[in-house]
N, C-alpha and C positions, 0 to 999 in steps of 0.2 A: 504494500500500500504505499502510496505517496503520502510522505509526512512533512516534507518541506516543499511548499507549492512554488511553482516558478511564477512569479509575479510581475515579470517584466518580460518584454520582447512580444507583447500581444496586440500591438496596434494594428496588424493585419494577419490573421492567423487563418489558414486553410488547413482542414483535417479530412482525409478520406482513406481509411484503412481498406475499404472495398469500393466499388463503383456503385453499389446500391445503398450505402451508409456513409454519410459524411457530414461535414459542417464548416462554418466559417464565422469569424469574429473580427470585429473592426472597430477601432477607436472612434468613429464618426467625426464630424466636422467640426464640433463646439465642444466637447467635454474630454480632458485628458486627466489622468491616465485611463486606459481601459479598464473599467471596474467590472466589466463582464468576464465570464470564463466559460468554456466549452470542453466537453468531453464526448468521445465518440468510441464505442466498441462494437465489434461485430466478429461473426464467425466467418473467416474466409474460406468457404466451402460450397461445393455445387449442392448440398443438401442440407435440409433442417437449419434454413436461415434464421438466425437470432441476432438482435441487435439492441443496443443500448444508446441512448442521446440524452445528453445533460446539459443544460444552460443555466447559468446563475447571473444575477444583477446585483452588485454591491450597492448597499444603500449609501449614496453620495454623502450624507451627514456623518457617517464613520471613518474615522482616520485609516483604517486598514481594510476598506470594504474590497480592495482588490485582492487581498491576500484571503479574505474570508470566503470570496466566490470560487477562488481557484480550490482551497481546501473542500468546499462542498461539492464540487462535481468530481473530483478525484476520489474522495472519500466515499460517495455514493456510488459511483461507478464501479469502483473495487468492491465495495460490499455486495452488489449485485453479482459481479463476476465470480466472486468466492462463493456465494451461495448457489449459483446455478451450476459452477463446476463440481460442488459437492454432491448435488442432487440434479444431475442433468435432465432426468426424465419429468421432473414436475411439470404438470400442466393442469393443475387446479387453480382455478381463479383465486379462492380464498388464501390458498399457500402462496400464490405470487404477489397478491395483496399485502400479505404479511410481511414476505421478504422485502417488498417496496417501503413499508413503513420502517422495518430495520435499517434500511438503507439511509433514511433520512435521521434515523436516531444517531447511526454512526456518524453521518456528517457533522450532526450537532455536537457530539462529543469531541470530534476533533476539532472544531471550531473553538469550543470553549477550552479545550486544553491549550491551544495556541494563544489565546487571548490572555491567559494567565489572570494578572489582576487589573486588566483593562476591559471592564465589562461593557464599554459603551463603543470602543474601536471597531468591532468586528460584527457586520450584520450583513445578510444578503438574502435574496429570494433563492428559490430552487424549483425548476421544473425537470422531471425525470420521466423519460418513456422508455416502455420495454416492449420489444415484440419478440414472443416465444411460442412456438408450437401453436400458430395461428390465434393467438389471444395478444390484445394489446393492452398494457397496463399503464396508467400515467398518474402521477402524483405531483403535487405541488404545494409551495407555501409561497405566498407574495402575490406579484402580478405578473411573473413570467409565465407564458402560456404553452399548451399543447393544441394543434390543429389537426384535423382529419381531411384530406382531400380524396374523395373516392373516385374512381374511373366511371361509376355509375352517376356521377354528379352530385353525390352526397357530400356536403361540406358541413364541418362542425368545429366549434371551439369545444374542446374535450375537457378543460380545466375552468374553475371559478376563480376569478381574482379574490385576493384577500386585500381589499383597498377601499379607500373612502368612496371612489366611484361607485363600486359594486354595491355597497351599502345604499347609496343614493338610488341605484337602479332598483335595488329591492323593496325601496320605499315607493316607486312608482315614477321616478325621474327618467325621462327617455335616454337612452344609452348615449346618444350622440351629444346630449347636454352634459350628463354627468361627466362624460370622459373628457370635456373640454373646460371643466371647472378648474379652479385654481388649486384645489386639493385633491384632485382626481388621482394622483399618483402616490399619495400618502398610504403606505400599506399598513395593515392591522396586523398582519404576521409575518414573521421572518425568522430566520435562523441566526443564531448568536447568544452570547450570555445574557443579554437584556431581552430575549424573546419572551412574549406573553404566554406562549404555549407551543407544543409541537403536533398539533392536530392536523396533521397533512391531510389535504384531501386527495383521496384515493379512488380511481373507478378501473373497471375492466370491461371489455366487450370482446367477443369472438368475430374475428374479420370475416365476413362474408363475400367480400369484393375487393380485388386488388385496388391500390390506391397510395397515397403517400401519407405519412405520419412525419409531422413537423413539431419541433420545439423552438421557441423563440423569446428573446427579451423584448421589453417594450419599445426598444429603438426601432424595431421593425413594426411591430403592429400598431404603434402610435399612427402611422400614416394610412392604415387598411385594417380597422379593428374587426369588422365583420367577416365572418368565415367565407362568404361569397365574394366579398370585396377582396380579401387577400387571395383567394383562389384565381379570381380575374387577372392579378398582378403575376402570380405564378406561371399561369397559363400563357402569358404574353411575354415572357422573359426572353432576351435577345440571344438565346443559345441554340445549339443543334438539339435536334429532337431526342437523341439517345445520350444526352449530357449526364454526366455522373452526379450523384447526391452533392458532392464538394463543390462541383462547378455551379450547380444549381443555387446552393446556398450561397456562394460568391456572388451570383447575379442579383439575388435578393438584397444582399448587403450593398450592393452597388446601387440599386434602386433606391434603397433607403436614404443613402448618402444623396442621390440625385434629388431627393424631397427635401433635403436641408441637413440632413445627418446630425440632429440637435442632440442625440444621445448616443451611447455606445450600442452596438448592434451585434447580436449573435443569433445563429441559426443552425439548426442540426435537422436532417432529413433521413428517413428511412423509407425505402421502396418496399413495397409489399406486393408482389405479383401473385398471380393465380396459383403458380406450381407450389408457392409458400404455404397455401392453406390446406390444411389437412382433408377438408371435405371434398377437395378437389382431386384427391387420391395422388397427387403429386410429390414433390421431394419431400415435403415435411411428413408426409404419411408412410412412404413406402421406401426410402432410401436406407440401407442398414449402415451402420457405422463401419467405416474402413480404415480408420488410423488410429493412433494413441490419442488418449484423452489430454487435452490442454485447454486453457482458458481463451476466450475471444481475443483476437487481435486487437490492439489499441493504437490509434494514432500517437507518433511520438509526442512527448511532453514538452520538448524543446522549443525554441523560438519558431517563429512563423517561417513558413515556406512560400514564396509567392510562385503562383502558377504561371505557367508559358501560355502563349495564346491558345495552343491546342490541349491545354490540359483538360482532362477528362472525356476526351473523344476517344472510346475504347474499341471502336469498330463494330459496333452494334447497330440495331436498326430500330425504328419505330415499330410499335406492335400493331400498326394501322388502325388503332382507333382514334378518331379525330379528337384533338384536344388532350390527348393523353401522353404525358412525358414517360419514357422507359428507358432507364440507363443500359448501356451495354453490359453484357455479362462479364464477370471474372472469370479467369481460367480456372478449370478443376484443381481443387485442392483436396488434401485429405480430409476426411470427415472429423469435425470437432464435437465435443460432447454435449453441446446444447442442443 
């Protein structure tokens, strides 16, 4: 587990352990340093795709928020990897939701330990998404979000913000009004020594149709909050049809910067195809293990790597569905335990 997070070199970060799972983080145009953090983990295999995407947004009023956010994504991702490696066959939604809650507790413990005698200097949000054996599990604290963009046209926000805006919406204020208010982004829950509670919101659903699972900080969704609106942005990104998840994430970051880049921006994407769905009788349902057990591959935790102009073009093809982005396939690899 990473215990000393790398909190520098994050101004323009790209991570893509596999073509179908990746992310990007950028400092934006107005706020430095980058208080966001990103982690991506995935099985680099032709069977039983599983992946984890995590983003965290450091609370700007906390002196060490960029450290807190990095600890959060590293500790939570490592906790999930360790749990799924120990129990690779788990596919019960209740068990996976409990595993997700434990990942949040682990992240909180790591942040508190790092903070020592500084109770107010470490605070951050966290949204964590897991795709495993046909199930999507998402959990969040704060106002970083998870979205689902289905190939069937179903677009959803999968998380509920812990924010003053959301409280106002619950009282009947229209969303566009609440999210434009001066206190809209004041959060009501967070990770850190001064956290008022650790009741993370966890939900699960079994994927019935291919699509994209996205996590992001408010540096992205500020400019397109509604699921249909953000899906429209996603579908019209100026990238090739078979662009990798990393490249698509980078294009979303670029788009947010074009809107003004008023905050740090982080995005993680996981592509779920029909063959990843157990009900389809594809890879997740029928392919037997072929190699030794080892945890999912992780993008390197070192500083940013800038992508070349053709990065992410992996030689694949569109699946033929209008408006559907599908990354090119990774080369076959030995089966991993998830």
